[in-house]
C-alpha positions in Angstrom: 75.0 39.8 78.8 74.4 36.1 78.5 77.0 33.7 79.6 77.6 31.2 77.3 80.1 28.2 76.5 81.3 27.5 73.1 81.9 24.6 72.1 83.5 23.7 68.6 83.6 20.7 66.6 87.3 20.4 66.8 86.9 20.0 70.3 88.0 23.6 71.4 86.3 25.2 74.3 85.7 29.0 74.8 83.5 30.4 77.9 82.6 33.9 78.5 79.9 36.6 78.0 77.9 37.5 74.7 75.5 39.9 73.6 75.5 40.1 70.1 74.8 36.2 69.4 72.6 35.7 66.3 71.4 32.7 64.5 71.3 34.7 61.5 74.8 35.9 61.6 78.0 34.2 60.7 80.3 35.8 63.8 79.9 37.1 67.1 82.2 37.6 70.0 82.8 36.2 73.5 84.3 38.4 76.7 86.2 36.0 78.5 85.9 34.8 81.9 89.4 35.3 83.0 90.7 38.5 82.0 88.7 41.9 82.8 89.4 44.5 79.8 90.4 41.6 77.7 90.0 41.8 74.2 86.3 39.4 73.1 87.3 36.4 71.0 85.8 36.7 67.2 83.9 33.5 66.7 82.3 31.6 63.4 79.4 30.0 64.1 79.7 27.6 61.3 83.0 26.1 63.3 81.0 25.4 66.4 79.4 22.1 67.7 77.4 24.2 69.9 76.4 27.4 71.7 75.6 26.6 75.1 73.8 29.7 77.0 74.5 28.7 80.7 73.2 29.6 84.4 77.1 29.6 85.5 80.3 28.7 84.4 81.0 25.7 87.3 77.8 24.0 87.2 77.4 20.7 89.3 80.3 18.7 88.7 78.0 16.2 90.7 75.1 16.3 88.3 75.2 13.4 86.1 72.8 14.8 82.7 69.6 13.1 81.9 68.6 12.8 78.9 65.0 12.1 79.0 61.9 14.1 79.9 60.3 13.9 83.2 56.6 12.8 82.4 55.0 14.7 84.8 56.5 18.3 83.6 54.9 19.9 80.2 57.3 20.5 77.8 57.1 23.2 74.8 57.9 22.2 71.3 58.6 19.1 69.9 60.7 16.6 71.4 63.9 15.1 69.8 66.8 13.6 70.5 70.7 15.4 68.9 73.6 12.8 68.4 76.4 14.6 67.5 78.9 13.6 65.2 81.2 12.7 68.2 78.9 10.6 70.1 77.6 13.2 72.3 73.8 13.0 72.7 71.4 15.8 73.6 67.7 15.3 74.6 65.5 18.5 74.6 62.5 20.4 73.1 62.3 22.6 70.2 59.8 25.2 68.9 62.0 25.8 65.8 63.4 22.7 64.1 63.9 22.7 60.5 65.8 20.0 58.3 68.0 21.8 56.3 68.4 25.0 58.4 72.0 26.0 59.7 70.9 25.3 63.1 68.1 26.1 66.0 67.7 26.2 69.6 67.0 23.7 71.6 65.9 23.7 75.7 67.4 20.4 77.7 65.1 18.1 78.5 66.5 17.7 82.0 64.9 20.3 84.0 68.4 20.6 86.8 70.7 20.8 84.0 72.9 24.2 83.9 72.3 24.8 80.3 69.2 27.6 79.9 69.1 26.5 76.3 71.4 25.8 73.5 71.7 26.8 69.8 73.2 23.7 67.8 75.1 24.0 64.6 73.3 21.2 62.2 76.6 20.4 60.5 78.0 19.2 63.5 75.1 16.7 63.7 75.4 12.9 62.9 71.3 12.6 64.0 67.9 14.7 64.8 65.5 12.5 65.5 61.9 13.3 66.7 60.7 11.5 69.9 
């Protein structure tokens, strides 16, 4: 099971665990964090802004996400700056970005981020640029 935070294009957020997410599938399921035995929530990938695979659900409220790379650390993949339609900016690295595809995986530039990796839905972005 993967701990995830699903952020929808309309601002909704669903936190929980998933074992059936695949970029090739239109629908996946998230089992919520609050109720045991709860019915999984069905999520349509095309309604998302991004799906964040996280270390834990609480995160560190004191951590300020750094949107820049540490030049002393090697980076696997191409460096990108993603600007979402809502104005949020996320910087990271990817090995699979291709313009015109429905989405892509990215690892944040900040090694202290609570986000291990994320799947970004291309339709929710304003700009994706190589840096």
